C-alpha positions in Angstrom: -49.7 -43.0 -54.9 -49.4 -41.2 -51.9 -53.1 -41.3 -50.7 -52.9 -38.3 -47.8 -54.8 -35.2 -49.0 -52.9 -32.7 -49.8 -54.5 -29.1 -49.5 -51.9 -26.8 -51.1 -49.1 -28.6 -52.4 -45.5 -26.7 -52.6 -41.7 -27.5 -53.7 -40.6 -29.0 -50.5 -43.7 -29.5 -48.1 -47.3 -29.7 -48.3 -50.4 -28.2 -46.1 -53.2 -30.3 -44.8 -55.8 -30.1 -42.2 -54.2 -30.9 -38.9 -56.1 -33.9 -37.4 -56.4 -34.9 -33.9 -54.4 -38.5 -35.0 -51.5 -35.6 -35.6 -51.6 -35.2 -31.6 -48.8 -37.7 -30.5 -45.3 -37.3 -28.4 -44.1 -35.8 -31.0 -46.8 -32.9 -31.0 -46.7 -32.9 -27.4 -42.9 -32.6 -27.4 -42.9 -29.5 -29.5 -45.7 -28.1 -26.9 -43.4 -28.3 -24.3 -39.8 -27.6 -25.6 -38.7 -24.3 -24.4 -36.4 -23.8 -27.6 -39.3 -24.5 -30.0 -41.9 -22.4 -27.9 -39.5 -19.6 -26.9 -41.3 -17.3 -28.9 -45.6 -18.4 -28.5 -47.7 -17.5 -26.3 -48.4 -21.1 -25.3 -44.7 -21.7 -23.3 -46.1 -20.2 -20.4 -48.1 -23.7 -19.0 -47.4 -27.2 -19.9 -49.2 -28.7 -22.4 -51.0 -32.1 -22.0 -52.1 -34.5 -24.8 -55.7 -33.7 -24.0 -55.0 -30.1 -24.2 -53.6 -29.9 -27.7 -56.1 -32.5 -28.7 -59.0 -30.0 -27.6 -57.3 -27.1 -29.1 -57.1 -29.3 -32.7 -60.9 -30.0 -31.9 -62.0 -26.4 -31.6 -60.5 -25.7 -34.9 -61.2 -28.1 -37.2 -63.7 -27.0 -39.8 -63.7 -23.3 -38.6 -63.4 -20.9 -41.2 -62.1 -18.1 -39.5 -58.9 -20.0 -38.1 -57.7 -22.1 -40.5 -55.0 -24.6 -39.2 -53.3 -26.8 -41.0 -50.4 -28.9 -40.8 -46.6 -28.6 -42.0 -45.8 -31.9 -44.2 -42.5 -33.1 -45.6 -43.2 -33.8 -49.1 -40.8 -36.7 -49.4 -42.0 -38.6 -46.3 -45.1 -37.1 -45.3 -43.9 -36.4 -42.0 -45.8 -33.8 -40.2 -42.8 -31.1 -39.3 -45.1 -28.3 -38.0 -48.4 -26.2 -38.4 -49.6 -22.8 -39.8 -52.7 -20.9 -39.3 -54.4 -18.2 -40.8 -56.8 -16.3 -38.8 -58.2 -15.2 -37.3 -59.7 -13.6 -40.6 -61.5 -10.3 -40.4 -63.7 -10.9 -43.5 -65.1 -7.5 -43.8 -61.7 -5.6 -44.0 -60.5 -8.9 -45.6 -56.9 -9.3 -43.6 -56.0 -12.4 -41.6 -53.3 -13.2 -39.3 -50.6 -16.0 -39.8 -48.8 -17.2 -37.1 -46.5 -20.8 -37.3 -44.2 -23.1 -36.0 -42.1 -25.7 -37.3 -42.0 -28.5 -34.6 -38.9 -30.3 -36.0 -35.7 -28.9 -35.2 -33.8 -30.4 -38.3 -36.3 -28.8 -40.3 -34.8 -25.3 -39.0 -32.9 -22.6 -41.2 -34.4 -24.6 -44.3 -36.8 -22.4 -46.1 -39.6 -24.4 -44.4 -41.5 -21.4 -42.8 -41.1 -18.9 -46.1 -42.7 -21.7 -48.2 -45.7 -22.3 -46.0 -46.2 -18.6 -45.3 -46.1 -18.4 -49.1 -48.4 -21.0 -49.6 -50.9 -20.0 -47.1 -50.7 -16.3 -48.1 -51.5 -17.5 -52.1 -54.2 -19.8 -50.5 -55.5 -16.7 -48.9 -55.3 -14.3 -51.8 -56.2 -16.7 -54.8 -59.4 -18.7 -52.9 -60.2 -16.5 -49.9 -60.3 -13.4 -51.4 -58.2 -11.6 -49.1 -56.4 -7.6 -49.6 -53.9 -8.6 -46.8 -52.0 -11.1 -44.6 -50.3 -10.0 -41.8 -48.0 -11.3 -38.6 -46.2 -10.2 -35.9 -43.2 -11.7 -34.1 -40.7 -11.1 -31.2 -37.6 -8.5 -32.2 -35.5 -11.8 -31.5 -36.8 -14.2 -33.4 -34.7 -13.4 -36.5 -35.7 -16.6 -38.2 -39.4 -16.0 -38.0 -39.0 -12.5 -39.1 -36.4 -13.5 -42.1 -39.2 -16.3 -43.3 -41.8 -13.8 -43.7 -39.1 -11.0 -45.1 -38.2 -14.1 -47.7 -42.5 -14.8 -48.4 -42.6 -11.2 -49.6 -44.0 -9.3 -46.5 -42.7 -5.8 -45.8 -42.1 -4.8 -42.4 -44.6 -2.2 -41.2 -43.6 -0.8 -37.5 -43.0 -2.2 -34.0 -44.4 -2.4 -30.9 -42.3 -1.3 -28.0 -41.6 -3.4 -25.0 -44.9 -5.3 -26.0 -43.6 -8.5 -24.7 -42.6 -9.9 -21.5 -39.6 -12.3 -22.2 -37.2 -13.7 -20.1 -37.1 -11.0 -17.1 -37.6 -8.0 -19.2 -39.5 -6.8 -22.3 -39.2 -7.5 -26.3 -40.3 -5.2 -28.7 -42.9 -6.9 -31.6 -42.0 -6.6 -35.4 -45.6 -6.0 -37.2 -45.2 -7.5 -40.8 -47.8 -7.3 -43.8 -48.2 -8.6 -47.4 -51.0 -6.9 -50.1 -52.7 -8.5 -52.5 -51.4 -6.1 -54.8 -47.5 -6.7 -54.1 -48.3 -10.3 -53.9 -49.7 -10.3 -57.6 -46.4 -8.1 -58.7 -44.4 -10.6 -56.9 -45.8 -13.3 -58.9 -45.5 -11.7 -62.0 -42.6 -9.3 -61.9 -42.4 -8.0 -65.6 -46.1 -7.0 -65.9 -45.7 -3.7 -64.4 -47.9 -1.9 -62.7 -50.7 -4.3 -61.8 -54.7 -2.9 -60.2 -56.6 -5.0 -57.9 
């Protein structure tokens, strides 16, 4: 019997809270590996174990930023993180961001599954109207994961981010609850929310 509590369970992965005990050499490696952080704003400064642990502590129990570990169902390995937030409770939307830190899991649909699980939680439990995300134009893996999870491309912010000696566009993506419901029940016809 698995004794690790699963916040949200999927097919290949489950999500649970990020724990301070997750801050180890693997997590440290993720945050200091340019290939992993290439499209993340954390890439600009080195991160110590103490800084990473302080960040995890700062998000523990934060209702406006839900920070979850992505774990492999088969071996309980912590392979990345996903965050829903900041959440705008008045207007009913939240941002989704994620990192798959273990490169052996790249290109296997893990990101799309994690995004789908967090989106379902946002709509079913938190009663949000929309989830949204942004990614660098060259981050094709991230954009593909969001599209696979049902997101639509909403727009482009031109030359938004400084990147490797130049500037890069930001791709804006979003998923509305009405579209998510339609994806869950494709034969139901039009839905009203």
